[in-house]
N, C-alpha and C positions, 0 to 999 in steps of 0.2 A: 504493500500500500504506500501511496505517496501523500504527504501532507499537501494542503492546498498551495503552500508556498512553493514546494518542489514541483508540483504539477504545473504551476504557473510558469516556472522557468522552462520546463520541458516543452510546453505547448505554445508559449508565447502569448498566452492570455493573462491579463491582469487578474489579481485576486478579486477586484471589484467586479470585473466582467464575469468571472466564474461564479460569484455569488448571484449575479443577475441572471445568468443562464440557469442556475439551480432554481431560482424563484419561478422562472418561466417554464421549467420542466424540460429544458433543452439538453442540459448536461447535469444529470443528477449524480451526486457522489455515490461511490460504491458503499461507503460506510460513514456514519456520523456518530461521533462519541456522544453518548447521551448525557454524560456529566459535564463535559466542556463545550459541546456543540461544534467541536472541530470537524471539518470536512476532510475526508480521505478518498483518494481516487485509485482505481486499479490500473494496471499496465494495459489492459485491454481497452481502456478508454482514451488512450493517448492518440491513436489514429483518428478516432471519432472527433476528438477535440480539435485536432489539426485541420480536419476537413471542415468543421464548423467555422474555424477562424478564416480559412481560405475563401469559403463561400461568403462570409460577411465582408471580406475584402473586395469581393466581386459584386457587392451590393445586393445579395440575396436577402430577402426579408426574413425575420425570425419565423414568421408563419410558414414561408416556403421551406425553410430548413427543417422545421418541426414536421411538416407533412412528409418530407423526403425521408427523414429518419424513422418516422412511424411506419412507412412502407418498406423500409430496408432494415432488416434485422441485423445484418452483419456488414462488414466492410466491403466484401465482394459485391454485395447487392447495391451498396451505395455507389461503388465505382461504375457498375452497370448503368445505374440511374444517371450518373454524370455523363457517361458516354452517350446515352440517348439524348440528354439535354444538349450536349455539345453538337450533336447532329442537327437538332432542331435550330439551334442558333446559327449554324453554318448555312442552313437553308434560308433563314431570315436575312442573313448577310447578303446572300445572292439576290434575294428579292429586293432588298434595300438598294443594292447596286443598280438593279434594273430601274427602280423608281427614281434614283438620283439621275440616271441617264435620261429618263423620260422627262423629268423636271427641267433638266438642262435644255432639252429640245423645245419644250413649251416656252421657256423664258426667251430663247433665241427667236422662235417664231412670233411671239407676241411683240417683242421689241421691233422686229422687222415690219410687222403689220402696223404698229404705231408710227414708225418712220414713213411708211408708204402713204398712210392717210394724211400725213403732214405735207406731202408733196403737193404744191399748188396746182399741178396738172389734174389731180383727182379731186375735183370740186363738184358740188351739186350744180346741175345745169337744167334749165327749162328750155324745152324745144317742142316743136310740133312734128309728130310722126305722120307720114302719109300711109294710106292703105297699101297693103302688099298681098300678092298671091302667095299662099303657102301650101305645103304638103306636110301633114302631121300625123303622128301616131299617139292617140290618147292612151295613157297608161295609169295603172294603180300599183303602187309598191314603194320601193326605196328609191331615193333620188339618184343614187349611183347606178341604177339600172337603165337610165335614160339612153346610154350608149347603144343599147339594142334597138331602140326606136330610131335613133339617128342613122344607124347602119341600114335599117330597113328602108328608110326614105332614100338614102344614098344609092342603094342598089336599084331601086325602082325608077329614080328620076335622073341619076347620073348627070349628063351634060345639061340638063334643064335646070339644075340648081343655080340660083342667082345670088347667093349671099351666105352669110355665116350661120351656123347652127344656132337655134334659139329654143329655149325651154319656156313654155307657158305654165304658170303656177295657178291652179284653180282654188287652192286652199288659202285662207287668210292667216294661217298659222303653220308652224313647222310640225310635220308629222313624221313619225319614225318608220313605220312599216307600210302604211296605207296612203301615202301621199297621192294626190290627184294632179297629174301633170301631163303635158303634151310635148313630145319631141318634134320640133318643126324645122323646116328649111324653106327659105324663099325660093320660088321657082319662076321660070320665065313662061312656061307653057303648062296649061292644065291637061291632065290625062287621068284616066281611071287606073286605079291600082288597089288590089284587094287589101282591106284593113287599113288603108291610108285615106285620110280626109284631105281633100283639096278645096280651098275656099279663099275668099278675100278676107284678110285680117284687118279690121277697122283701124284707122289711125286716130290722132287727136292730140291734145295737149299732154305733155309728158314731162315727168321729173326723172332725171337720169344721173348716174354716177358711175365712173369707171373704177373698177377694183383691180389692183394688181396683186397677185399672190394666189395661194392655194384656195380651192373651193371651200375648204373647211373654215376659212377666215372670212367668208362673205358676210357673216352676221355683223361684223363691225361696220361694213359699208351700208348694210340695211339699216343699222341704227341711225346713221347720219341722214340717209334719204327719208326715212319715216319721220324723224324729228323735224326735218325741213318741211315736209308735207303737213305735219301737225301744226307747226308754227304759222304756216300760210293759211291754214283753215281749209285746205283742199280735201276733196272726197276721192278716195281711191276707186278706180275703175278696174274690175277684174276681167281677165287674169293679168297678173304681173308677169314681167318678162326678164329673162336673163339671156343676153346675147354673148356667145363665146367667140370673142374676137381673136384670141390666141389661147390655145390649150394643147392637150396631148394629141399627138398624131396617131395615125392608124398603126404605125409600127413602133415608133419611139415615143415614150411618155413625155420626154422633155423635162425641163426644170419647173416645178410648180411655182417657184418664186416669180417666174416670168409670165404666168398665165394672166391673161387680160380679159376681164368680164365686164360687160356693161349692164347694169341694173336699169331697167326701164319700167316706170310705173305710170300708166295713164291716169289722169286726174280730171275731175270737174272743178274748175276754178271759180265758177260763178256762184 
């Protein structure tokens, strides 16, 4: 048996700490002298005390250590527990590294978007759009599925296409899975094509804004346009439009930072 003083020297735990751990039931002495109240510890408790000290240095709470020791009757089981805990921490480290990388990308993208919106070229503009002949495929689903509609129009009308791809939005809100939109292209000549609507798209007074950057950042540009319309007291005429002046090609995706999209919202000004 070791006195509390000797046990303190062996384990690196102060006498005050050993008494505190005794009160908490974390390290109970092997024997207490009934007459003097002196605490004595057995040699089998040395490794347990060292493990407790190291866990406290790693900022494990007393409750965590108590739960661990309650589940692990001997030293081997404690080490097995620590091995499992180490594996969990390593997995979290990998996860945190991924999160740190993602946060870095978000910060870069947001700063680039802020700088782009400060460019005097990209300011809200009022203009009048003329009517145009279009061919379009009305779709329900996710916005990124619009490429299928554009490809269908492109295959059917080929040389008759007379302008940039355009997406008509029939919803007044963002929708995740069931958005209502139409993939359109201006055309020179009308002709029949299965599943494709050809018609004249009306023109009128329009509020527009050029957005440079990935499509995921269009929300920032919409905030500027919609705030402008609200301040002017205009009424939005549906559907709203996105004209893709520069975007991914058929073969090469290109740099999303250089994508150029014009948001066009027809309005009633009176």
